[in-house]
FILOVO-646361 format. One record per residue (C-alpha): y, z, x; residue in three letters; residue number from 1. Coordinates in steps of 0.02 Angstrom, whole numbers, plus 32768, in hexadecimal, padded with zeros to 4 digits. Example, Ala and Ser with C-alpha at 12.3 -4.5 7.8 and 13.67 -1.06 7.14 Angstrom:
{{7F1F, 8186, 8267}, 'Ala', 1} {{7FCB, 8165, 82AC}, 'Ser', 2} 
END
This chain:
{{9266, 4B6F, 5AB3}, 'Met', 1} {{92F9, 4B7B, 5A37}, 'Lys', 2} {{936F, 4AE8, 5A33}, 'Val', 3} {{9407, 4AC9, 59D3}, 'Leu', 4} {{9445, 4A05, 59BD}, 'Met', 5} {{94E2, 49C3, 5975}, 'Thr', 6} {{94B8, 4925, 590E}, 'Val', 7} {{951D, 48BD, 588F}, 'Pro', 8} {{9507, 48D6, 57D4}, 'Ser', 9} {{945C, 4885, 579A}, 'Phe', 10} {{94C6, 4855, 5703}, 'Asn', 11} {{9539, 47DE, 5760}, 'Val', 12} {{9498, 478B, 57B7}, 'Leu', 13} {{94B0, 4728, 5856}, 'Gly', 14} {{9456, 4710, 58F1}, 'Gly', 15} {{946C, 47C1, 593D}, 'Val', 16} {{943E, 481E, 5898}, 'Ala', 17} {{93B1, 47A5, 587B}, 'Ser', 18} {{9379, 47CB, 5933}, 'His', 19} {{936F, 4888, 5901}, 'Tyr', 20} {{9321, 487D, 585E}, 'Met', 21} {{9291, 481A, 58A9}, 'Gly', 22} {{9287, 48A1, 593A}, 'Leu', 23} {{9286, 4941, 58C8}, 'Arg', 24} {{91C1, 493A, 58A2}, 'Arg', 25} {{91A3, 491E, 5951}, 'His', 26} {{91FB, 49A8, 59B5}, 'Trp', 27} {{9182, 4A13, 5A13}, 'Pro', 28} {{91FA, 4AAB, 5A0E}, 'Met', 29} {{9272, 4B0F, 5993}, 'Asp', 30} {{92FE, 4A94, 596A}, 'Val', 31} {{9396, 4AB6, 5903}, 'Thr', 32} {{9413, 4A1C, 58CE}, 'Tyr', 33} {{94C5, 4A47, 58B7}, 'His', 34} {{9514, 49C3, 585E}, 'Thr', 35} {{95CE, 4996, 58A3}, 'Ile', 36} {{9649, 4906, 5880}, 'Gly', 37} {{9665, 48A1, 57DC}, 'Arg', 38} {{95FF, 48C8, 573E}, 'Arg', 39} {{95F5, 4840, 56B5}, 'Arg', 40} {{9698, 4852, 5667}, 'His', 41} {{96E6, 48CC, 56EF}, 'Val', 42} {{9737, 4898, 5781}, 'Pro', 43} {{970E, 48D7, 5835}, 'Ala', 44} {{97C8, 4927, 583F}, 'Ile', 45} {{97A0, 4992, 57AF}, 'Ile', 46} {{96F8, 49C9, 57DD}, 'Thr', 47} {{9722, 49F4, 5897}, 'Phe', 48} {{9766, 4AA8, 587B}, 'Val', 49} {{96C5, 4AD6, 580D}, 'Pro', 50} {{964C, 4A82, 5877}, 'Asp', 51} {{969B, 4AE0, 590E}, 'Met', 52} {{969C, 4B8D, 58BF}, 'Val', 53} {{95D8, 4B83, 5888}, 'Ile', 54} {{95AC, 4B3C, 592E}, 'Phe', 55} {{95FD, 4BDB, 5981}, 'Leu', 56} {{959D, 4C45, 5907}, 'Phe', 57} {{94FF, 4BF5, 593F}, 'Arg', 58} {{9522, 4C1A, 59F4}, 'Leu', 59} {{954A, 4CD0, 59C6}, 'Leu', 60} {{94A7, 4CED, 5965}, 'Phe', 61} {{942A, 4C6B, 5979}, 'Gly', 62} {{93E8, 4C91, 5A1C}, 'Arg', 63} {{93D4, 4BE4, 5A50}, 'Tyr', 64} {{9382, 4BB9, 5AF9}, 'Asp', 65} {{93DC, 4B0D, 5B07}, 'Ala', 66} {{945C, 4AAC, 5AB0}, 'Val', 67} {{9465, 49E6, 5AAD}, 'Leu', 68} {{9501, 499C, 5A70}, 'Leu', 69} {{94FA, 48EF, 5A28}, 'Asn', 70} {{959B, 488C, 5A54}, 'Ser', 71} {{95EA, 47E1, 5A6A}, 'Ser', 72} {{9664, 47A5, 5AEE}, 'Phe', 73} {{96F1, 4797, 5A7E}, 'Lys', 74} {{979E, 47FB, 5A70}, 'Ser', 75} {{976F, 486B, 59E2}, 'His', 76} {{96BA, 4896, 5A1A}, 'Pro', 77} {{96DF, 48C3, 5AC3}, 'Ile', 78} {{9764, 4934, 5AA4}, 'Arg', 79} {{9706, 4980, 5A13}, 'Arg', 80} {{966A, 4994, 5A88}, 'Asp', 81} {{96CC, 49D1, 5B23}, 'Ala', 82} {{96FB, 4A78, 5AAA}, 'Leu', 83} {{963E, 4A8C, 5A77}, 'Phe', 84} {{9613, 4A80, 5B2B}, 'Leu', 85} {{9697, 4AF7, 5B5A}, 'Arg', 86} {{9651, 4B71, 5AD5}, 'Leu', 87} {{959C, 4B5A, 5B0B}, 'Cys', 88} {{95D1, 4B84, 5BCA}, 'Ser', 89} {{9627, 4C25, 5B8A}, 'Trp', 90} {{957B, 4C5E, 5B46}, 'Phe', 91} {{9522, 4C2D, 5BE7}, 'Arg', 92} {{94B1, 4BA9, 5B7C}, 'Ile', 93} {{9471, 4B20, 5BE4}, 'Pro', 94} {{94AF, 4A8B, 5B85}, 'Thr', 95} {{948D, 49C3, 5B91}, 'Ala', 96} {{9500, 4938, 5B4C}, 'Val', 97} {{94BF, 489A, 5B11}, 'Phe', 98} {{9538, 480A, 5AFA}, 'Phe', 99} {{94F9, 478F, 5A88}, 'His', 100} {{958D, 4706, 5A76}, 'Gly', 101} {{9602, 46CC, 5AF5}, 'Trp', 102} {{96AD, 4694, 5AE8}, 'Asn', 103} {{96E8, 462B, 5B84}, 'Ser', 104} {{979B, 4654, 5B5D}, 'Asp', 105} {{978B, 4707, 5B49}, 'Val', 106} {{9730, 4703, 5BEC}, 'Tyr', 107} {{97BE, 46AD, 5C43}, 'Glu', 108} {{982E, 4738, 5C07}, 'Arg', 109} {{97CF, 47BE, 5C36}, 'Val', 110} {{97BE, 4757, 5CE8}, 'Lys', 111} {{9875, 4763, 5CFF}, 'Ser', 112} {{9882, 4811, 5CF1}, 'Ser', 113} {{97CE, 4868, 5CFD}, 'Pro', 114} {{97F1, 491C, 5D2B}, 'Thr', 115} {{97DE, 495D, 5C7A}, 'Gly', 116} {{975A, 4908, 5C4C}, 'Phe', 117} {{96E7, 4922, 5CF1}, 'Val', 118} {{9714, 49E4, 5CED}, 'Lys', 119} {{96D8, 49F4, 5C34}, 'Ala', 120} {{9637, 497D, 5C49}, 'Tyr', 121} {{9606, 49D0, 5CEB}, 'Asn', 122} {{95DE, 4A6B, 5C86}, 'Arg', 123} {{9546, 4A14, 5C4A}, 'Ala', 124} {{949F, 4A32, 5C98}, 'Arg', 125} {{9469, 497C, 5C65}, 'Leu', 126} {{94BA, 48E0, 5C23}, 'Ile', 127} {{9452, 484E, 5BC3}, 'Tyr', 128} {{948B, 479A, 5BBA}, 'Val', 129} {{9439, 470F, 5B60}, 'Leu', 130} {{9472, 4689, 5BEC}, 'Tyr', 131} {{9470, 469A, 5CAB}, 'Ser', 132} {{9517, 463F, 5CAF}, 'Gly', 133} {{955C, 46DC, 5C53}, 'Phe', 134} {{9509, 4758, 5CD8}, 'Ala', 135} {{955E, 46F2, 5D65}, 'Arg', 136} {{9600, 46FA, 5D0D}, 'Gln', 137} {{95F1, 47B6, 5CFB}, 'Leu', 138} {{95CB, 47D8, 5DB7}, 'Ala', 139} {{965C, 4768, 5DE1}, 'Glu', 140} {{96DC, 47E3, 5D88}, 'Ile', 141} {{968A, 4871, 5DDE}, 'Gly', 142} {{95F7, 48B8, 5D66}, 'Ile', 143} {{9586, 490B, 5DD2}, 'Thr', 144} {{9507, 4956, 5D5D}, 'Val', 145} {{945C, 4903, 5D4C}, 'Pro', 146} {{9469, 4860, 5CD4}, 'Ile', 147} {{93CF, 482F, 5C81}, 'His', 148} {{93A0, 4782, 5C36}, 'Leu', 149} {{9355, 479C, 5B8D}, 'Thr', 150} {{933C, 4728, 5AF7}, 'Thr', 151} {{9357, 4730, 5A3A}, 'Thr', 152} {{929E, 4730, 59D1}, 'Lys', 153} {{922A, 46D5, 5964}, 'Val', 154} {{91DB, 4745, 58DC}, 'Ser', 155} {{9121, 475E, 58F3}, 'Asp', 156} {{910E, 4765, 583B}, 'Glu', 157} {{9160, 46B2, 5834}, 'Met', 158} {{90D2, 4676, 5899}, 'Leu', 159} {{904A, 46BB, 5834}, 'Ala', 160} {{8FD5, 4633, 57F7}, 'Gly', 161} {{9039, 45A5, 5844}, 'Phe', 162} {{8FC8, 4510, 5891}, 'Asp', 163} {{902D, 449A, 590A}, 'Val', 164} {{8F9D, 4428, 5905}, 'Thr', 165} {{8FD4, 43FB, 5855}, 'Lys', 166} {{906E, 43A9, 58A6}, 'Arg', 167} {{9041, 42E6, 58B5}, 'Asp', 168} {{90DC, 42B0, 5900}, 'Gly', 169} {{9125, 4260, 585D}, 'Asn', 170} {{91CF, 4292, 582A}, 'Ile', 171} {{920A, 42A2, 577A}, 'Asp', 172} {{9283, 4328, 577B}, 'Gln', 173} {{930C, 435C, 57F4}, 'Ile', 174} {{9350, 440F, 57EC}, 'Leu', 175} {{93F5, 4455, 5807}, 'Phe', 176} {{93E8, 451B, 57F6}, 'Leu', 177} {{9482, 457B, 582D}, 'Ala', 178} {{9532, 45B5, 57ED}, 'Arg', 179} {{9581, 451C, 579F}, 'Ala', 180} {{960E, 4518, 5815}, 'Asp', 181} {{9659, 4489, 5869}, 'Lys', 182} {{963E, 44DA, 5910}, 'Glu', 183} {{957C, 44E6, 58E5}, 'Lys', 184} {{958C, 4426, 58D4}, 'Gly', 185} {{9566, 4402, 5821}, 'Leu', 186} {{95DF, 436D, 5817}, 'Asp', 187} {{9583, 432E, 58AD}, 'Val', 188} {{94E4, 433B, 5859}, 'Thr', 189} {{9504, 42E8, 57B8}, 'Ile', 190} {{9559, 4248, 580B}, 'Arg', 191} {{94C5, 4237, 5887}, 'Ala', 192} {{9459, 424D, 57EA}, 'Phe', 193} {{94B2, 41C5, 579A}, 'Glu', 194} {{949C, 414F, 5825}, 'Leu', 195} {{93DF, 4169, 5837}, 'Val', 196} {{93C3, 4166, 577A}, 'Lys', 197} {{93F9, 40AB, 577F}, 'Lys', 198} {{936A, 407C, 57E4}, 'Arg', 199} {{92F1, 4105, 57A5}, 'Tyr', 200} {{930D, 411B, 56E5}, 'Pro', 201} {{926D, 4192, 56CE}, 'His', 202} {{92CF, 4217, 573A}, 'Leu', 203} {{9316, 42B2, 56E2}, 'Arg', 204} {{9392, 4338, 5727}, 'Leu', 205} {{9386, 43EE, 56F6}, 'Ser', 206} {{9421, 444D, 571B}, 'Val', 207} {{9415, 4511, 5712}, 'Cys', 208} {{94A2, 4590, 572E}, 'Gly', 209} {{9543, 45B4, 56E2}, 'Asp', 210} {{95EE, 459E, 5739}, 'Gly', 211} {{9697, 4556, 572E}, 'Asn', 212} {{9662, 44B0, 5751}, 'Ala', 213} {{95E2, 44A6, 56BF}, 'Leu', 214} {{9662, 4469, 5639}, 'Arg', 215} {{96A9, 43DE, 56AD}, 'Glu', 216} {{95E9, 439E, 56DD}, 'Ala', 217} {{95B8, 43A9, 5617}, 'Lys', 218} {{9651, 433E, 55FA}, 'Asp', 219} {{9633, 42BF, 5680}, 'Tyr', 220} {{9575, 429E, 5644}, 'Val', 221} {{95BE, 428A, 5595}, 'Ala', 222} {{9643, 4216, 55BC}, 'Val', 223} {{95CC, 41AB, 5633}, 'His', 224} {{9533, 41BB, 55B4}, 'Gln', 225} {{94C7, 41FC, 563E}, 'Leu', 226} {{9419, 4203, 55F9}, 'Ala', 227} {{93A2, 4295, 5620}, 'Asp', 228} {{9413, 4319, 5670}, 'Val', 229} {{93F5, 43B9, 5620}, 'Thr', 230} {{9458, 445A, 5628}, 'Phe', 231} {{9403, 44FC, 5611}, 'His', 232} {{9482, 4573, 563E}, 'Gly', 233} {{9452, 4613, 5691}, 'Phe', 234} {{939C, 4627, 56AC}, 'Val', 235} {{932A, 46B8, 56EF}, 'Lys', 236} {{9279, 46F7, 5701}, 'Gly', 237} {{91FC, 4680, 56A6}, 'Ala', 238} {{9277, 45FD, 5691}, 'Glu', 239} {{92A0, 45E6, 574A}, 'Ile', 240} {{91F0, 45D8, 5767}, 'Ile', 241} {{91D4, 455D, 56E3}, 'Arg', 242} {{9263, 44E3, 572A}, 'Gln', 243} {{922A, 44FC, 57E1}, 'Phe', 244} {{9179, 44C4, 5794}, 'Asn', 245} {{91B3, 4426, 5734}, 'Glu', 246} {{922B, 43EB, 57C3}, 'Ser', 247} {{91F7, 4391, 5873}, 'Gln', 248} {{929A, 4395, 58BF}, 'Leu', 249} {{9332, 440D, 58D8}, 'Tyr', 250} {{93D7, 43EE, 590D}, 'Ile', 251} {{945C, 4461, 5935}, 'Leu', 252} {{94F6, 43FB, 598D}, 'Pro', 253} {{9553, 449E, 59AA}, 'Thr', 254} {{95F1, 44C4, 5A06}, 'Thr', 255} {{95E6, 457A, 59D7}, 'His', 256} {{95EB, 45ED, 5A65}, 'Gly', 257} {{9527, 4608, 5A4F}, 'Glu', 258} {{94C7, 468C, 5AAE}, 'Gly', 259} {{9420, 4658, 5A78}, 'Met', 260} {{9412, 460C, 59CB}, 'Ala', 261} {{9387, 465D, 5972}, 'Thr', 262} {{9362, 45C3, 5911}, 'Ser', 263} {{933B, 455C, 599C}, 'Val', 264} {{92BB, 45CC, 59DC}, 'Leu', 265} {{9277, 45D5, 592E}, 'Glu', 266} {{926E, 4514, 591A}, 'Ala', 267} {{9213, 450B, 59BD}, 'Met', 268} {{9194, 4595, 597B}, 'Ala', 269} {{917A, 4531, 58E6}, 'Met', 270} {{915D, 449A, 5931}, 'Gly', 271} {{91F4, 4438, 5916}, 'Leu', 272} {{9249, 43BC, 59A2}, 'Val', 273} {{92EF, 4402, 59CF}, 'Val', 274} {{939A, 43B0, 59D6}, 'Leu', 275} {{9433, 4414, 5A16}, 'Thr', 276} {{94C0, 442C, 5A95}, 'Arg', 277} {{94A9, 4479, 5B41}, 'Pro', 278} {{9504, 451A, 5B0C}, 'Val', 279} {{94CD, 45CB, 5B42}, 'Gly', 280} {{941F, 4618, 5B68}, 'Gly', 281} {{93D2, 4569, 5B2A}, 'Val', 282} {{93FA, 4526, 5BEB}, 'Asn', 283} {{938E, 45A4, 5C33}, 'Asp', 284} {{92E5, 4565, 5BEB}, 'Phe', 285} {{92FF, 44B3, 5B92}, 'Phe', 286} {{929B, 442D, 5BDC}, 'Glu', 287} {{92EE, 438D, 5BB4}, 'Gln', 288} {{9289, 4317, 5B5B}, 'Asp', 289} {{91EE, 4385, 5B59}, 'Lys', 290} {{9234, 43FE, 5AC9}, 'Met', 291} {{92B4, 4388, 5A86}, 'Gly', 292} {{9364, 4356, 5ABC}, 'Arg', 293} {{93F6, 43B6, 5B05}, 'Leu', 294} {{9493, 433D, 5ADE}, 'Ile', 295} {{9536, 435D, 5B2A}, 'Glu', 296} {{95A4, 42F4, 5AA8}, 'Ser', 297} {{95D2, 4323, 59EC}, 'Val', 298} {{95C5, 4265, 59CC}, 'Asp', 299} {{954F, 4245, 5936}, 'Pro', 300} {{9510, 41A4, 5979}, 'Val', 301} {{94C5, 420E, 5A0C}, 'Asp', 302} {{946C, 427D, 5998}, 'Tyr', 303} {{943A, 41E9, 5932}, 'Ala', 304} {{93E1, 4185, 59C6}, 'Asn', 305} {{9384, 4224, 59F7}, 'Ala', 306} {{9350, 4235, 5933}, 'Ile', 307} {{9316, 4185, 5943}, 'Ile', 308} {{92B8, 419A, 59E5}, 'His', 309} {{924F, 421D, 599A}, 'Tyr', 310} {{9230, 41C0, 58FB}, 'Leu', 311} {{91F6, 4131, 595A}, 'Glu', 312} {{917B, 4191, 59D4}, 'Asp', 313} {{90F9, 41EA, 5964}, 'Val', 314} {{9098, 421F, 5A03}, 'Ser', 315} {{912C, 4264, 5A61}, 'Leu', 316} {{9166, 42C8, 59BF}, 'Thr', 317} {{90B1, 4315, 599C}, 'Arg', 318} {{90A7, 433C, 5A67}, 'Asn', 319} {{915D, 4391, 5A4F}, 'Thr', 320} {{9120, 43FA, 59C0}, 'Ala', 321} {{9094, 443F, 5A13}, 'Arg', 322} {{90E1, 445E, 5AAF}, 'Tyr', 323} {{917B, 44BC, 5A5B}, 'Asn', 324} {{9102, 4530, 59F7}, 'His', 325} {{909A, 4564, 5A8E}, 'Gln', 326} {{9146, 4584, 5AF3}, 'Tyr', 327} {{919A, 45E9, 5A6C}, 'Ala', 328} {{90EF, 464B, 5A45}, 'Cys', 329} {{90E6, 4676, 5B05}, 'Glu', 330} {{91A3, 46A4, 5B18}, 'His', 331} {{9201, 46D1, 5A74}, 'Phe', 332} {{918F, 4737, 5A0A}, 'Lys', 333} {{91EC, 47D3, 59C9}, 'Ala', 334} {{915F, 4846, 59F1}, 'Ser', 335} {{9169, 4814, 5AB1}, 'Ala', 336} {{9225, 4820, 5AB0}, 'Ile', 337} {{9222, 48CF, 5A5F}, 'Ala', 338} {{91A9, 4925, 5AE5}, 'Ile', 339} {{9206, 48CD, 5B6E}, 'Ser', 340} {{92A9, 491B, 5B2D}, 'Met', 341} {{9265, 49C4, 5B15}, 'Cys', 342} {{9216, 49C7, 5BD2}, 'Asp', 343} {{92DF, 4999, 5C0D}, 'Asp', 344} {{931E, 4A2D, 5BA2}, 'Leu', 345} {{9297, 4AA1, 5BDB}, 'Gln', 346} {{92C8, 4A6C, 5C8E}, 'Arg', 347} {{9382, 4A9F, 5C78}, 'Ile', 348} {{9358, 4B3F, 5C34}, 'Thr', 349} {{9301, 4B64, 5CDF}, 'Thr', 350} {{937E, 4B46, 5D48}, 'Lys', 351} 
END
């Protein structure tokens, strides 16, 4: 089977790009990636027409059995991918759509006048979402095509040689690995760490990621003379694995419209306790107090209290590490997800 997939630029690495980079070596089918959206120094409004033209030529000459459009429930992507979907329908190529991110404000606008959206996206043979709540919302506005729950992935290679039994339950380092944006909760993380550091002076915080909140975070650390906070900037590959290996607790106080934060799944797979918010697909599987904590608020005190809870209970931290690793290996490995998606796409070509 030959499949064309739209993907964001791998030079502007985010969750979706990381997802498809990790799946690339595991596809049991012939997959072509078609890059769309912004590039490193070029905004999406400029790349839109060239992306559309190249996509059209690929449909004309590529002889694809199926297309997978990777989208997000935001204003520009849903308009763009409605056009891509129309092109696919003109060429009678079975098409699936994968909504990764979700914007509640955009959903409310679509809900108030859903006709155009519903007409466009009911052309798909299959829609993927990362959270059951998103599936219910799509059904509410009139989407009638099959909607499947899926997940982001953990790279099989990341787990090569990892031994969770070495996690002894002691916490020396907390990890924040995400875009360094306010909506990802970097400011909450640093203030929570500051509170805990007063009682546990050995504790370290590792911050990995670039973003618009990074300068403010660095200034706060400098002004408050907060020790043992290290800013690594953007990391990838072996450095990501090193950061997970050296940390024992992962924190992501996100208010972003997450579908399924890949970093949460990776942290689980690498045996870290997870503290995050109940946003998106994490709600469908997360076991409170068994995998870590889902915390409703963005109050640093609440996160500090949760960190202290795990610092003071070595046995709980050790058991959480082992449970998270086992669960992630059973549910989130890239090789299994690639096979499952291939089976789904095979089925829509035979309808």
